C-alpha positions as CSV (number, residue, x, y, z in Angstrom):
1,X,131.7,15.5,-81.9
2,X,128.9,13.2,-80.7
3,X,126.3,15.4,-82.3
4,X,128.2,15.2,-85.6
5,X,128.5,11.4,-85.3
6,X,124.8,11.1,-84.7
7,X,124.0,13.3,-87.6
8,X,126.2,11.3,-89.9
9,X,124.7,8.0,-88.7
10,X,121.2,9.3,-89.5
11,X,122.3,10.4,-92.9
12,X,124.1,7.1,-93.6
13,X,120.9,5.2,-92.8
14,X,119.1,7.3,-95.4
15,X,121.6,6.4,-98.2
16,X,124.1,9.3,-97.7
17,X,127.0,7.9,-99.8
18,X,125.1,7.3,-102.9
19,X,123.2,10.6,-102.7
20,X,126.4,12.5,-101.9
21,X,128.2,11.1,-105.0
22,X,125.1,11.9,-107.2
23,X,125.4,15.5,-106.2
24,X,129.2,15.7,-106.3
25,X,129.6,14.2,-109.7
26,X,127.1,16.7,-111.1
27,X,128.7,19.6,-109.3
28,X,131.9,20.0,-111.3
29,X,133.4,18.5,-114.4
30,X,136.9,18.5,-113.0
31,X,135.8,16.5,-110.0
32,X,133.7,14.1,-112.1
33,X,136.9,13.5,-114.1
34,X,138.8,12.4,-111.0
35,X,136.3,9.6,-110.5
36,X,136.4,8.1,-114.0
37,X,136.6,4.3,-113.7
38,X,135.8,4.4,-109.9
39,X,134.1,1.4,-108.3
40,X,131.6,3.3,-106.2
41,X,130.8,0.3,-103.9
42,X,134.4,0.7,-102.7
43,X,134.3,4.5,-103.0
44,X,131.2,4.7,-100.8
45,X,133.1,2.9,-98.0
46,X,136.0,5.2,-98.4
47,X,133.8,8.2,-98.0
48,X,132.3,6.7,-94.8
49,X,135.8,5.9,-93.4
50,X,137.0,9.4,-94.4
51,X,134.2,11.1,-92.5
52,X,134.7,8.9,-89.5
53,X,138.5,9.7,-89.6
54,X,137.7,13.4,-89.7
55,X,135.6,13.0,-86.6
56,X,138.5,11.1,-85.0
57,X,140.9,13.8,-86.0
58,X,138.5,16.4,-84.5
59,X,138.6,14.5,-81.3
60,X,142.4,14.5,-81.4
61,X,142.6,10.7,-81.8
62,X,145.8,9.1,-83.2
63,X,143.8,7.1,-85.7
64,X,142.4,10.3,-87.2
65,X,145.9,11.8,-87.4
66,X,147.3,8.7,-89.2
67,X,144.3,8.5,-91.6
68,X,144.8,12.2,-92.7
69,X,148.5,11.8,-93.0
70,X,147.8,9.1,-95.7
71,X,145.0,11.1,-97.3
72,X,147.3,14.2,-97.5
73,X,149.8,12.1,-99.5
74,X,147.2,10.4,-101.7
75,X,145.1,13.5,-102.4
76,X,147.9,16.0,-102.7
77,X,149.8,17.3,-105.7
78,X,151.7,14.0,-106.2
79,X,148.5,12.0,-105.9
80,X,145.0,12.9,-107.0
81,X,145.8,16.6,-107.2
82,X,142.8,17.7,-105.2
83,X,142.6,21.5,-105.0
84,X,141.2,23.8,-102.3
85,X,138.4,24.7,-104.7
86,X,137.5,21.0,-105.0
87,X,137.5,20.7,-101.2
88,X,135.1,23.7,-101.0
89,X,132.8,22.0,-103.5
90,X,133.1,18.7,-101.6
91,X,132.1,20.5,-98.4
92,X,129.1,22.3,-100.0
93,X,127.9,19.0,-101.4
94,X,128.4,17.3,-98.1
95,X,126.3,19.9,-96.3
96,X,123.6,19.9,-98.9
97,X,123.3,16.1,-98.7
98,X,123.2,16.1,-94.9
99,X,120.5,18.7,-95.0
100,X,118.5,16.5,-97.3
101,X,118.9,13.3,-95.4
102,X,119.3,14.2,-91.7
103,X,115.9,15.0,-90.3
104,X,117.6,16.8,-87.3
105,X,119.9,19.0,-89.5
106,X,120.1,22.6,-88.4
107,X,122.1,25.6,-89.3
108,X,124.1,25.2,-86.1
109,X,124.9,21.6,-86.9
110,X,125.9,22.7,-90.4
111,X,128.3,25.2,-88.9
112,X,129.8,22.6,-86.7
113,X,130.4,20.3,-89.7
114,X,131.8,23.2,-91.7
115,X,134.3,24.1,-88.9
116,X,135.5,20.5,-88.7
117,X,136.0,20.2,-92.5
118,X,137.5,23.6,-93.0
119,X,140.2,22.6,-90.6
120,X,140.7,19.2,-92.2
121,X,140.9,20.7,-95.7
122,X,143.4,23.3,-94.7
123,X,145.5,20.5,-93.2
124,X,145.2,18.4,-96.4
125,X,146.2,21.3,-98.7
126,X,149.0,22.7,-96.7
127,X,152.3,22.3,-98.5
128,X,154.4,24.3,-96.0
129,X,155.2,21.3,-93.7
130,X,153.0,22.7,-90.9
131,X,150.4,20.1,-91.5
132,X,153.0,17.3,-91.3
133,X,154.0,18.7,-87.8
134,X,150.4,19.0,-86.8
135,X,149.5,15.5,-87.8
136,X,152.5,13.7,-86.2
C-alpha cells in the first residue's frame, strides 16, 4: 500500500483531482449527469478522502471499513445509484489520470491500483449482505 500512497501523493501534487474530473465528466453522459450542480472544490476533497479511505480499507484499517460502509449507503441504489459500469469507467479514468500525472507510473503499479479498486467496487455494489458482513 505504501507504493500506492506514494503514487497518489505524486499525482495529487500535479493536480490529480481537477484532471480526474475533467476526464470523468467527458467520459460518460450518465456520470456527468450525477455531478450536475456539484461544488467541485468540495468534490475534489471528497475524491482525495475516498482514495485514502480505499487505501485504509486495503490495509484492513477500521477507518477504511467505516468510510466504505457510508459510501455504500450513499452511492447505492437508495443514494446516488452508481452502477458497476460507472465504477468501471471511474477506474479507467483514475488509471489514465495517474498515468498522466505520476512520473513513476508503471503497468505493475496500475495493476496494483486496479486490484484494490476492483475489490472496493465489488464491495460497494454488493446487494447480498456479504459486503455488510465484510465491512463490519
